[in-house]
C-alpha positions in Angstrom: 116.4 34.4 -134.4 116.4 30.7 -133.8 114.4 29.5 -130.8 114.1 25.8 -130.2 114.4 25.2 -133.9 111.9 27.9 -134.9 112.3 31.5 -136.1 110.7 34.2 -134.1 110.6 37.8 -135.2 108.4 40.9 -134.9 106.7 40.1 -138.2 105.8 36.5 -137.9 102.1 37.0 -137.1 101.7 40.4 -138.6 101.5 43.6 -136.5 98.6 45.0 -134.5 98.6 48.8 -135.3 97.3 51.2 -132.8 94.2 53.2 -133.9 91.2 51.9 -132.2 89.0 54.0 -129.8 91.2 55.3 -127.0 94.3 54.5 -128.9 96.6 56.6 -131.2 97.9 55.6 -134.6 101.1 57.0 -135.9 100.5 58.8 -139.2 102.0 61.6 -141.2 104.8 63.6 -139.6 104.4 61.7 -136.3 105.2 58.5 -138.1 108.4 59.9 -139.4 109.7 61.6 -136.2 108.3 59.8 -133.2 105.7 57.6 -131.5 102.3 59.1 -131.3 101.6 60.2 -127.7 98.6 60.6 -125.6 99.4 63.3 -123.1 96.7 62.5 -120.4 98.1 59.1 -119.4 99.0 58.6 -115.8 102.6 59.4 -114.7 103.3 60.8 -118.2 103.7 57.4 -119.7 104.3 57.1 -123.4 101.2 55.6 -125.0 101.5 51.8 -125.1 98.8 49.3 -126.0 98.0 47.5 -122.8 99.2 44.0 -121.8 95.7 42.7 -122.1 95.4 44.1 -125.7 98.6 42.4 -126.7 97.6 39.1 -125.1 94.2 39.2 -126.8 95.7 39.9 -130.2 98.6 37.5 -129.9 100.6 39.9 -132.1 103.4 42.4 -131.4 101.9 45.9 -131.2 103.7 49.0 -132.6 102.9 52.6 -133.0 105.4 53.5 -135.7 104.1 51.1 -138.4 106.1 52.5 -141.3 109.5 51.3 -140.1 108.5 47.6 -139.9 108.8 45.8 -143.2 108.7 42.2 -144.4 111.9 40.7 -142.9 113.6 43.9 -141.7 113.1 47.0 -139.6 114.0 50.5 -140.8 115.8 51.3 -137.6 117.3 54.6 -138.7 114.0 55.7 -140.3 115.6 56.7 -143.6 113.2 54.8 -145.9 115.8 52.3 -147.2 117.3 49.0 -146.1 120.8 49.8 -144.8 123.4 47.0 -144.5 123.0 46.9 -140.7 119.3 46.5 -141.1 119.6 43.5 -143.4 119.4 40.1 -141.6 121.0 38.4 -144.7 124.3 40.3 -144.3 127.2 38.9 -142.4 127.4 40.2 -138.8 130.8 41.9 -139.3 129.5 43.9 -142.3 126.4 45.0 -140.3 128.6 46.1 -137.4 130.8 48.2 -139.6 127.9 49.8 -141.4 126.2 50.8 -138.2 129.5 52.0 -136.6 130.1 54.3 -139.6 126.7 56.0 -138.9 127.2 56.5 -135.2 128.1 59.8 -133.5 130.5 60.1 -130.6 127.5 60.4 -128.3 125.9 57.2 -129.7 129.1 55.2 -129.5 129.9 56.1 -125.9 126.3 55.4 -124.9 126.8 51.8 -126.0 129.5 51.4 -123.3 127.5 51.8 -120.1 124.8 50.0 -118.3 121.5 51.6 -117.2 120.4 49.7 -114.0 116.7 48.9 -114.1 113.7 49.9 -112.1 114.4 51.0 -108.5 118.2 50.4 -109.0 118.9 53.5 -111.1 115.9 53.8 -113.5 112.9 55.4 -111.7 110.3 54.6 -114.4 108.8 51.2 -114.9 107.7 52.0 -118.4 108.9 54.7 -120.9 107.6 58.2 -120.2 107.6 61.4 -122.3 110.7 62.5 -120.4 112.7 59.7 -122.0 113.0 61.7 -125.2 115.3 64.1 -123.3 116.9 61.5 -121.0 120.5 60.6 -121.2 119.7 57.3 -122.8 118.0 59.0 -125.8 121.4 58.3 -127.5 121.1 54.6 -126.6 122.4 52.2 -124.0 124.6 49.1 -123.8 122.2 47.2 -121.6 119.6 47.6 -118.9 120.3 45.3 -116.0 117.9 43.7 -113.6 114.9 45.6 -115.0 111.6 44.8 -113.3 113.0 41.7 -111.6 111.5 42.6 -108.3 114.9 42.8 -106.6 115.2 44.4 -104.2 111.8 46.1 -103.9 109.1 43.4 -104.5 107.8 43.7 -100.9 107.2 47.4 -101.3 104.0 49.1 -102.6 105.5 50.4 -105.9 103.6 50.7 -109.2 106.3 48.7 -111.1 105.6 45.6 -109.0 102.5 45.1 -111.2 104.8 44.3 -114.1 107.1 41.7 -112.6 104.6 38.8 -112.8 103.3 36.8 -114.6 106.1 36.1 -117.0 104.1 37.3 -120.0 103.4 40.6 -118.4 107.1 41.1 -117.6 108.1 40.3 -121.1 105.5 42.7 -122.4 106.9 45.5 -120.1 110.4 44.9 -121.4 109.1 44.9 -125.0 107.6 48.3 -124.3 111.0 49.6 -122.9 112.7 48.1 -126.0 110.1 49.8 -128.3 111.5 53.2 -127.1 115.0 52.3 -128.3 113.8 50.8 -131.6 111.3 53.5 -132.5 112.5 56.6 -130.7 116.3 56.7 -130.9 118.0 58.0 -134.1 119.5 54.7 -135.1 117.2 52.3 -133.4 120.0 50.3 -131.7 118.2 47.9 -129.3 119.0 47.7 -125.6 120.3 44.4 -124.3 118.3 43.2 -121.2 120.7 41.5 -118.8 120.1 39.8 -115.5 121.9 37.7 -112.9 121.5 34.0 -112.8 123.7 31.4 -111.0 120.9 29.2 -109.6 118.1 30.2 -111.9 117.2 33.6 -113.4 117.2 36.4 -110.8 113.5 37.2 -111.2 110.5 37.4 -108.8 109.7 33.9 -109.8 111.6 31.3 -111.8 112.8 27.7 -111.4 115.0 27.8 -108.3 118.0 25.4 -108.2 120.6 24.8 -105.5 123.3 27.5 -105.5 126.5 26.7 -107.4 128.2 25.0 -104.6 125.3 22.6 -104.3 125.4 22.0 -108.1 129.0 21.2 -107.8 128.3 18.3 -105.5 126.3 16.6 -108.3 129.4 16.1 -110.5 126.8 15.6 -113.3 127.7 17.2 -116.6 124.3 16.3 -118.3 122.4 17.7 -115.3 124.3 21.0 -115.4 123.7 21.3 -119.2 120.0 20.9 -118.7 120.0 23.5 -115.9 121.6 25.9 -118.4 118.8 25.1 -120.9 116.1 25.7 -118.4 117.6 28.9 -117.2 118.2 30.1 -120.8 114.6 29.3 -121.8 113.1 31.0 -118.8 115.4 34.1 -119.3 114.2 34.4 -122.9 110.5 33.9 -121.9 110.9 36.7 -119.4 112.5 39.0 -121.9 116.2 38.8 -121.2 119.1 38.3 -123.6 122.2 37.9 -121.4 122.5 36.1 -118.1 125.5 36.8 -115.7 126.6 33.2 -115.0 128.1 30.8 -114.4 130.5 31.9 -111.6 134.0 30.6 -112.5 135.7 31.4 -109.2 137.7 28.5 -107.7 137.1 28.3 -104.0 140.1 28.1 -101.7 139.2 29.5 -98.3 135.8 28.4 -96.7 135.7 31.7 -94.7 135.0 33.5 -98.0 131.4 34.8 -98.1 130.9 33.7 -101.8 131.8 30.1 -101.3 128.1 29.3 -102.0 128.6 30.7 -105.6 131.5 28.4 -106.5 131.3 24.9 -108.0 134.2 23.9 -105.7 138.0 23.9 -105.1 139.2 22.1 -108.2 139.9 23.9 -111.5 139.2 20.9 -113.7 135.8 20.3 -112.0 134.9 24.0 -112.1 135.7 24.2 -115.8 133.9 20.9 -116.7 130.7 22.0 -115.1 130.9 25.6 -116.4 131.4 24.3 -120.0 128.0 22.6 -119.7 126.3 25.5 -118.1 127.5 27.9 -120.9 126.5 25.5 -123.6 123.1 24.9 -122.1 122.3 28.6 -121.7 123.7 29.7 -125.1 121.8 26.9 -126.9 118.7 28.9 -126.0 120.0 32.1 -127.6 121.0 33.6 -124.3 124.5 35.1 -123.8 126.3 33.5 -120.9 128.5 36.0 -119.0 131.1 34.3 -116.9 132.4 35.9 -113.7 134.6 37.1 -112.0 137.7 37.4 -114.3 140.1 36.9 -112.8 142.0 35.5 -109.7 139.1 36.7 -107.6 138.5 34.0 -105.0 141.9 33.7 -103.3 141.9 36.8 -101.1 143.8 37.5 -98.0 141.8 36.5 -95.0 138.9 35.6 -97.4 138.0 39.3 -97.4 136.2 40.8 -100.4 134.5 43.9 -101.7 135.8 47.2 -100.5 137.8 45.3 -97.7 141.2 43.9 -98.4 140.9 41.5 -101.3 144.3 41.2 -102.9 144.9 37.5 -103.9 147.8 35.8 -102.2 148.4 33.0 -104.6 151.8 32.9 -106.5 151.9 33.1 -110.3 151.9 29.4 -111.0 148.8 28.8 -108.8 147.2 31.8 -110.4 147.7 30.2 -113.8 146.8 26.7 -112.9 143.9 27.3 -110.5 142.3 30.5 -111.6 143.1 31.2 -115.2 143.1 27.7 -116.7 139.3 27.2 -116.2 138.5 30.4 -118.2 140.8 29.2 -121.0 139.1 25.8 -121.1 135.5 27.2 -121.1 136.3 29.9 -123.7 137.8 27.3 -126.0 135.1 24.6 -125.5 131.9 26.6 -125.1 132.6 30.1 -126.6 130.8 32.2 -123.9 130.0 35.6 -125.3 130.3 37.5 -122.0 132.8 38.0 -119.3 132.6 40.1 -116.1 135.9 41.5 -114.9 136.6 41.5 -111.2 137.5 44.4 -109.0 140.5 42.9 -107.2 144.1 43.5 -107.9 146.7 40.8 -108.5 150.4 41.4 -107.6 149.5 45.1 -107.2 147.8 45.5 -110.6 144.0 46.0 -110.6 142.3 43.6 -113.0 139.9 46.2 -114.3 142.8 48.4 -115.3 145.0 45.7 -116.7 145.6 45.5 -120.4 147.6 42.3 -119.8 144.6 40.4 -118.3 141.7 42.0 -120.2 143.3 42.0 -123.6 146.6 40.0 -123.8 145.3 37.1 -121.8 141.6 37.1 -122.3 141.4 38.0 -126.0 144.8 37.2 -127.5 145.7 34.1 -125.5 142.3 32.6 -124.7 140.5 33.8 -127.8 137.5 35.4 -126.1 135.1 36.9 -128.7 132.5 38.6 -126.6 132.3 41.7 -124.6 133.7 42.5 -121.1 131.4 44.1 -118.5 132.7 45.4 -115.2 131.7 44.1 -111.8 129.9 46.8 -109.8 132.2 49.7 -108.8 135.2 48.0 -110.5 136.0 51.2 -112.4 135.4 53.4 -109.4 137.7 51.3 -107.3 140.7 52.3 -109.5 140.5 55.8 -108.0 138.9 55.3 -104.6 140.4 52.0 -103.4 143.4 51.0 -105.6 144.6 54.6 -106.1 146.1 53.8 -109.5 143.9 56.5 -111.1 143.8 60.1 -109.9 140.0 60.5 -110.2 137.0 59.0 -112.0 137.9 60.4 -115.4 141.4 58.9 -115.1 139.8 55.6 -114.0 137.6 55.6 -117.1 140.7 56.1 -119.3 142.6 53.3 -117.5 139.7 50.8 -117.9 138.8 51.6 -121.5 142.5 51.3 -122.6 142.8 48.1 -120.7 140.0 46.4 -122.6 136.8 47.0 -120.7 133.7 47.3 -122.9 130.8 48.1 -120.6 130.8 49.8 -117.2 128.1 48.4 -114.9 127.3 49.9 -111.5 124.5 51.5 -109.5 125.0 55.1 -110.8 123.6 56.8 -113.9 125.2 56.2 -117.3 126.5 59.7 -117.5 128.9 59.3 -114.6 130.9 57.1 -116.9 129.9 58.3 -120.4 130.5 62.0 -119.9 134.2 61.6 -118.8 134.6 59.1 -121.6 133.4 61.6 -124.2 135.8 64.2 -122.8 138.7 61.7 -123.0 138.0 61.0 -126.7 137.7 64.7 -127.6 141.0 65.3 -125.7 142.7 62.4 -127.6 143.5 60.5 -124.4 141.3 57.6 -125.6 141.8 57.2 -129.4 138.7 56.9 -131.6 140.1 53.6 -132.9 140.1 52.2 -129.3 136.5 53.5 -128.8 135.4 51.9 -132.0 136.9 48.5 -131.0 135.0 48.6 -127.7 131.7 49.4 -129.4 132.2 46.8 -132.1 132.3 44.1 -129.4 129.0 45.2 -127.9 127.2 45.6 -131.3 128.5 42.2 -132.4 126.8 40.5 -129.5 123.5 42.3 -130.0 123.5 41.1 -133.6 124.3 37.6 -132.4 121.3 37.8 -130.0 119.0 38.8 -132.9 117.7 41.9 -131.2 118.2 44.1 -134.3 115.9 41.8 -136.2 113.5 40.5 -133.5 113.6 43.1 -130.8 110.3 42.0 -129.1 110.0 38.7 -127.2 106.9 36.6 -127.8 104.3 36.6 -125.0 102.2 33.6 -126.0 104.0 30.8 -124.2 105.9 32.7 -121.6 103.6 31.7 -118.7 103.8 28.1 -119.7 107.6 28.1 -119.8 108.5 29.7 -116.5 108.1 27.5 -113.4 106.3 24.8 -115.4 105.5 21.6 -113.6 108.2 19.7 -115.5 110.8 22.2 -114.4 109.7 22.0 -110.8 110.0 18.2 -111.0 113.5 18.6 -112.5 114.5 21.0 -109.7 113.6 18.3 -107.2 115.9 15.9 -109.1 118.7 18.5 -109.1 118.3 19.0 -105.3 118.4 15.3 -104.8 121.6 14.9 -106.7 123.3 17.7 -104.8 122.9 16.0 -101.4 126.0 14.5 -99.8 125.7 11.8 -97.0 128.6 12.5 -94.6 127.9 10.1 -91.8 125.6 7.1 -91.4 126.6 5.1 -88.3 125.2 1.6 -88.0 123.1 2.4 -91.2 120.6 4.5 -89.3 119.6 5.9 -92.6 117.3 5.5 -94.5 114.7 5.6 -91.8 111.9 3.1 -91.8 108.7 5.2 -91.7 106.5 2.3 -90.7 108.3 2.2 -87.3 108.0 6.0 -86.7 105.1 7.6 -84.9 106.6 10.9 -83.8 109.3 13.0 -85.4 110.9 16.0 -83.8 112.3 18.5 -86.2 114.1 21.7 -85.1 116.8 24.1 -86.1 116.8 27.5 -87.8 116.7 25.9 -91.3 114.0 23.5 -90.5 111.2 25.8 -91.6 112.8 29.0 -93.1 112.4 29.2 -96.9 115.0 32.0 -97.1 117.8 29.5 -97.5 116.6 29.2 -101.2 116.1 33.0 -101.8 119.6 34.3 -101.7 120.9 36.9 -104.2 121.7 36.2 -107.9 118.8 33.8 -108.4 115.0 33.6 -108.1 113.7 35.9 -105.4 110.3 34.5 -104.4 109.9 31.0 -105.9 107.7 28.6 -104.0 110.1 26.9 -101.5 109.4 23.6 -99.7 111.1 23.5 -96.3 112.0 20.3 -94.4 109.1 20.8 -92.0 106.6 21.2 -94.8 107.9 18.1 -96.6 107.7 16.0 -93.4 104.1 17.2 -92.7 103.1 16.5 -96.3 104.6 13.1 -96.2 103.3 12.0 -92.8 99.9 13.7 -92.9 97.6 11.4 -90.9 100.4 8.9 -90.3 102.7 10.4 -87.7 103.1 13.5 -85.5 105.6 16.2 -86.6 106.8 18.2 -83.6 108.4 21.5 -84.7 110.4 23.9 -82.6 112.9 26.4 -83.9 115.5 25.5 -81.2 118.0 28.2 -82.1 118.5 31.1 -84.4 121.3 31.8 -86.9 122.4 34.6 -84.6 122.9 34.7 -80.8 122.6 37.9 -78.7 126.2 39.0 -79.3 127.1 37.5 -82.7 129.5 38.0 -84.4 131.6 38.7 -81.3 130.7 35.1 -80.1 132.7 33.8 -83.1 135.8 34.5 -81.2 134.6 34.8 -77.5 132.0 32.1 -76.5 129.3 33.1 -74.1 126.6 30.9 -72.4 123.1 31.2 -73.9 120.8 33.9 -72.6 117.6 32.8 -70.9 115.6 33.3 -74.0 118.1 31.2 -76.1 118.1 28.5 -73.5 114.3 28.4 -73.5 114.4 27.8 -77.3 116.8 24.9 -76.8 114.7 23.4 -74.0 111.6 23.4 -76.2 113.4 21.4 -78.8 114.7 19.0 -76.2 111.2 18.5 -74.9 110.0 17.6 -78.4 112.9 15.2 -78.9 112.1 13.3 -75.7 108.6 12.6 -77.1 109.9 11.5 -80.5 111.2 8.3 -82.1 113.8 10.3 -84.1 115.0 13.9 -84.0 116.1 15.8 -87.1 118.1 18.9 -86.4 118.3 21.2 -89.5 121.2 23.7 -89.0 123.4 25.8 -91.3 123.5 29.2 -92.9 121.2 32.1 -93.7 122.4 33.5 -97.1 122.3 37.1 -98.1 118.9 37.9 -99.7 117.6 41.4 -99.8 120.2 44.1 -99.0 118.8 44.9 -95.6 118.8 41.3 -94.4 121.4 39.9 -92.0 123.2 36.9 -93.3 125.9 34.4 -92.4 127.1 33.6 -95.9 127.0 35.4 -99.3 128.6 38.4 -101.0 130.3 40.6 -98.4 129.6 38.0 -95.7 133.1 36.6 -95.1 133.6 35.1 -91.6 136.3 34.8 -89.0 135.1 31.3 -87.9 133.6 28.2 -89.4 131.6 26.8 -86.5 127.8 26.9 -86.8 126.6 30.4 -85.9 124.4 31.3 -83.0 123.4 28.5 -80.6 123.2 25.8 -83.2 126.0 23.7 -81.7 124.4 24.1 -78.2 121.2 22.8 -79.8 122.9 19.8 -81.3 124.5 18.9 -78.0 121.3 19.3 -76.0 119.2 17.2 -78.4 121.9 14.5 -78.7 121.9 14.3 -74.9 118.3 12.9 -74.9 119.6 9.6 -76.2 117.2 9.6 -79.1 118.6 8.9 -82.7 119.6 12.3 -84.0 120.1 13.2 -87.7 121.8 16.5 -88.5 121.0 18.1 -91.8 123.4 20.9 -92.6 121.9 23.5 -95.1 125.0 25.7 -95.5 126.7 27.8 -98.1 130.3 26.7 -97.2 132.1 23.9 -95.4 131.3 24.1 -91.7 133.3 22.6 -88.8 130.6 20.1 -87.7 132.7 18.7 -84.9 129.9 18.3 -82.3 127.6 16.8 -84.9 130.2 14.4 -86.0 131.1 13.3 -82.4 127.5 13.0 -81.0 125.2 12.2 -83.9 125.0 9.0 -85.9 123.9 10.6 -89.2 124.8 13.8 -91.1 123.3 14.9 -94.4 125.0 17.9 -96.2 122.8 20.1 -98.3 124.5 23.2 -99.8 121.4 25.5 -100.0 119.4 23.0 -102.0 116.9 25.2 -103.8 113.1 25.5 -103.9 112.6 21.7 -103.8 115.3 21.2 -101.1 112.8 20.1 -98.4 111.3 17.4 -100.6 114.8 16.2 -101.7 116.1 16.0 -98.1 113.1 14.0 -96.8 113.3 11.8 -99.9 116.9 10.9 -98.9 116.2 10.5 -95.2 113.4 7.9 -95.9 115.0 6.1 -98.8 113.0 7.3 -101.7 116.3 8.6 -103.0 119.8 7.2 -102.4 122.1 10.2 -101.9 125.1 10.0 -104.2 126.7 13.5 -104.2 130.4 14.0 -103.4 132.2 16.9 -101.8 133.8 19.4 -104.1 135.3 21.2 -101.1 137.3 20.1 -98.1 135.8 20.1 -94.6 138.5 21.2 -92.0 138.1 20.6 -88.3 138.9 24.2 -87.3 139.6 27.6 -88.9 143.1 27.4 -87.4 144.0 24.7 -89.9 143.4 27.0 -93.0 144.2 26.7 -95.7 143.3 23.0 -96.2 141.9 22.4 -99.6 142.3 20.5 -102.8 144.4 20.2 -104.9 147.3 20.6 -102.6 151.1 20.4 -102.6 152.8 17.3 -101.2 152.2 16.8 -97.5 150.4 20.1 -97.1 147.4 18.4 -95.5 149.4 15.7 -93.8 148.7 14.9 -90.2 151.8 15.4 -87.9 152.9 12.5 -85.8 155.4 11.6 -83.1 154.8 11.2 -79.4 156.0 14.7 -78.5 153.8 16.5 -81.0 150.2 17.8 -80.6 148.0 16.4 -83.3 146.0 19.4 -84.6 145.6 18.3 -88.2 143.3 15.9 -90.0 140.2 16.6 -91.9 136.6 16.1 -91.1 135.9 15.0 -94.7 138.2 15.2 -97.8 137.6 16.4 -101.3 135.5 13.9 -103.2 134.0 12.2 -100.2 130.4 11.0 -100.0 128.6 7.9 -98.7 125.7 5.9 -100.2 123.1 3.4 -98.9 124.8 0.8 -101.1 128.3 -0.4 -101.8 130.4 -0.3 -105.0 133.4 -2.4 -106.1 136.1 -1.2 -108.6 138.1 -3.5 -110.8 139.7 -4.1 -114.2 141.8 -0.9 -114.6 143.3 -0.4 -118.0 145.5 2.5 -119.1 146.3 3.0 -122.8 148.8 3.8 -124.2 151.4 2.9 -121.6 154.0 5.2 -123.2 152.2 8.2 -124.7 153.9 11.3 -126.2 153.5 14.7 -124.7 150.6 15.5 -127.1 148.7 12.3 -126.8 145.4 11.5 -125.1 145.5 8.7 -122.5 142.4 6.5 -122.2 141.6 5.0 -118.8 138.9 2.4 -118.3 137.7 0.3 -115.3 134.6 -1.5 -114.1 132.3 -0.5 -111.2 129.8 -2.9 -109.7 126.9 -2.2 -107.3 127.4 -4.9 -104.7 124.7 -3.7 -102.4 120.9 -4.2 -102.4 119.8 -0.7 -103.4 120.1 1.2 -106.7 122.5 4.2 -106.3 124.9 6.6 -108.0 128.6 6.4 -107.7 131.0 9.2 -108.7 134.4 7.6 -109.7 137.2 10.1 -109.7 140.4 9.9 -111.8 143.5 11.5 -110.2 147.1 11.6 -111.5 150.4 12.0 -109.6 153.5 13.2 -111.4 156.5 11.3 -109.9 159.3 13.9 -110.8 158.8 17.5 -112.0 160.8 20.6 -112.7 158.9 22.4 -109.9 156.7 21.2 -107.1 153.2 20.3 -108.3 149.9 19.1 -106.9 150.1 15.8 -105.0 147.0 14.7 -106.9 145.3 16.3 -109.9 141.7 15.6 -110.8 141.7 14.6 -114.5 138.4 12.9 -114.9 135.1 12.0 -113.2 131.7 10.6 -114.0 128.4 10.0 -112.3 127.2 6.4 -112.8 123.8 5.0 -111.9 123.8 1.3 -111.0 121.0 -1.1 -110.0 121.8 -3.8 -107.4 124.3 -6.3 -108.9 124.7 -4.2 -112.1 128.2 -3.3 -113.4 129.4 -0.9 -116.0 132.7 -0.1 -117.7 133.7 3.5 -117.2 136.0 5.2 -119.7 137.8 8.5 -119.1 140.3 10.4 -121.3 143.2 12.4 -119.9 144.0 15.3 -122.1 147.6 16.6 -122.3 146.5 20.0 -120.8 145.4 18.2 -117.6 149.0 17.1 -117.1 150.7 20.4 -118.0 152.6 22.4 -115.5 154.3 25.9 -115.6 157.9 25.0 -115.4 160.9 26.8 -114.0 161.0 29.1 -117.0 157.2 29.8 -116.5 156.4 28.0 -119.7 153.4 25.6 -119.8 154.7 22.2 -120.7 153.9 18.5 -120.4 157.0 17.0 -119.0 158.2 13.5 -119.9 158.4 11.1 -117.1 156.3 8.6 -115.1 152.8 9.3 -113.8 150.5 7.3 -111.5 146.8 6.9 -112.3 144.6 6.8 -109.2 141.0 5.8 -109.4 139.1 6.6 -106.2 135.7 7.0 -104.5 137.3 10.2 -103.1 140.7 11.8 -103.1 141.5 9.9 -99.9 139.9 6.6 -100.9 141.8 5.2 -103.8 140.5 1.9 -105.2 142.7 1.2 -108.2 146.3 2.2 -109.2 148.0 2.2 -112.5 150.4 4.3 -114.4 152.0 5.5 -117.7 155.2 7.0 -118.9 155.2 10.1 -121.1 158.0 10.0 -123.7 159.6 13.0 -125.3 
């Protein structure tokens, strides 16, 4: 297997055979039939050389030495090199050879996930009981094994194997050794894990969540994040990471807004292409989710609650399906997770049209499809399109599902699948196709030839100093300056002697520990960053001021009540600090879902009925602003928030969408001018939940503000899509569009000049929008077709070139055919969707 230009396998450094004092060496009959066992080990563990022995030797350790040969492994233990065991053979030949040797039991075992330690699996290492366990026939993958989620705070024996990284990789190697050495055909398990802001492990480099990453608009940055995540996943022992999330956000009440790059399908696909390429460059499978039409639910509800999408067919195609098509074509992701929602009455997980006709035939997907948790079960217990679990299994397998993943044992899926095949209700040919897809990916990953991950450099790879430094840069680029009245920011620290900092996110590291990413990475809060920066220079006065929840939340989302005496006392303490200070920093926002038992205001299954700051946070802002001191609001949130009070009363607002482990440093860097914030919004900020939906892209006049003397003005946005301020100014000029009359299949090149006319270096994010003057059906008022992130020193100018591809202009016409229509188009170059700097045009000819 290639790894950063080198080849790693189980044989590179030789093998350390067990046989020393206190060990057992496989010989004779034992070597032909099973691993040598020591029966007096604690908890009935299969004998395994210890982690320390492996680290001392620097070599893979095996107990069944006679199956390992120079360049290949005798996986089926028959004494000869079969085609599937030969690394020089084409993958397809290896797949067919292996498939021909598999029994029904072994085939079906490759179509279900075994959730890892403390999710379903009770053992942290293989035990003697595994020889009789259901997975003795094999397993598709083991998910979230020994990650620490959700049990790392508990006193459990497996906690010892989650860290350091080398010990975790060693433990997964030992689990893998069971499948290589102690199953009939030696088909390796695939170790999978979540990872949308870094690998979901006890410790790993912790980036902003996807909504924060979206604000960077930085393709190169996202690509390198994928490389970092892929390298750390490999070092920890994983082969497949569930990410990126491809859901296009439409309603800010949705709990999973924090997991979306934003509202626009072009931007989502552009960033996802880079994330997939970055991860898969490290030999890690990228599994996109959630396919498909998942993020547009009625009332923003999700999970077991009502979640049927409400978008019409053209919007489904242009908003939610097109990004998958682009990413599959451009980056070839080898995994897709199917969603558990229905669309137009048809559950996606049971839809042959979406899982096969669209995903594989139309889009050309070549990997395997794994289910979201409970997706198969929902066919019977929520959607009621299947009579029972067995019928649900039939429906999903025939639709195109490869691997069922949820928090129940394998057999709940595999046993009914075996019955269906024996009864002829699932043809063997269909079963073989589903298994082929899984085996093909395992061969691509190299796990048949190099099943054990190297330990030597694991600890130097995960959370290395250079990665932490890079995480700080990512957090900086994710910040969006929303307001800066009278240029209050950046602050001049030489004039500040006392800083008051308050708010529930001022000193709570849990904003960077939400699900689907690192669980316990070292997080720097805003308070910590201020105290570090001003040690011995200025006083930092901290008071919490308010919690995320008030006494009667969530009822207070719809029925306001005055603060309780305890809540008022918290606010009063923050006011007292502010009165002593030169400046007050109020750090408000969301608490994301972390461990399952934690309360949260945003995250999976945390949809809301309102968009105001929760708890007493708005009361806190009003009270601190009333002191008359300069007040800066920092919003660390996971969705757009109606920051009306902050916008009315406070001169500066900095938006940070859950900015990761280095978020505190990045925010303080921006507030004091070490970094000039340059992020731009990828989501619309409405003024009230009553305006919803207000988003981008939008149909003509959908977000227009009503006028007339007899009308009540209830519209208008706080901040539009693409908005973001800087500490410097930029000028746009010299627009050129070529050709002026392209054909329907021609690329269109747009170039222009940007100049930094201010006195600070900074980043500008120019955005290219198009407007179609006349169309067969109504289309978006503006469509994002290009963007870039450009760094400019004071006085520096650069020529920016963007290319509009024909697919970016295509619509689904009256006959529901995707076409590029001839006619005139406007080209709009803007600093945001509402701040257009340059205008041009072209005419498409037939």
